[in-house]
C-alpha positions, 0 to 999 in steps of 0.5 A: 469516182472513176468510170470503172469504179462506177461500173463495178458498183453498178455490177455488184448492185445488179447482182445483189439486187437481183439475188435479193429479189429472187430470195424475197419474191413478190417484188419483181424489180427491173434491172434499174431497180435491182441496181438501185436496191443493190447499191443502197443495200451495199451501204446498209449491209456495210452498216449492219456488219459494222454494227455487229463487229463482223467483216466479210472477206474483201474483194468482189465476192465479199462486196456482193455478199455485203450488198446482198444482205443489205438488199435483202433487209431493204426488200423485206422492209419494203414487203412489210410496208406494202402489206401494212 
């Protein structure tokens, strides 16, 4: 993995994690937390869309949408676990 690929992955993760944190509310992630949730969310979102037989258009926007959906699922699960 090149440095450029790693930076793009972190950029997508930061945007997706911050957007998911904004929509879920109450979690308040720092930048590092948003990147981690966004990167893990990219894998989760990719798996979810694969299981549904759906594909989001490629490119940067498609990657952000996929990571956002996965991060949203992760944060909703985290919020549910915190309240339990």
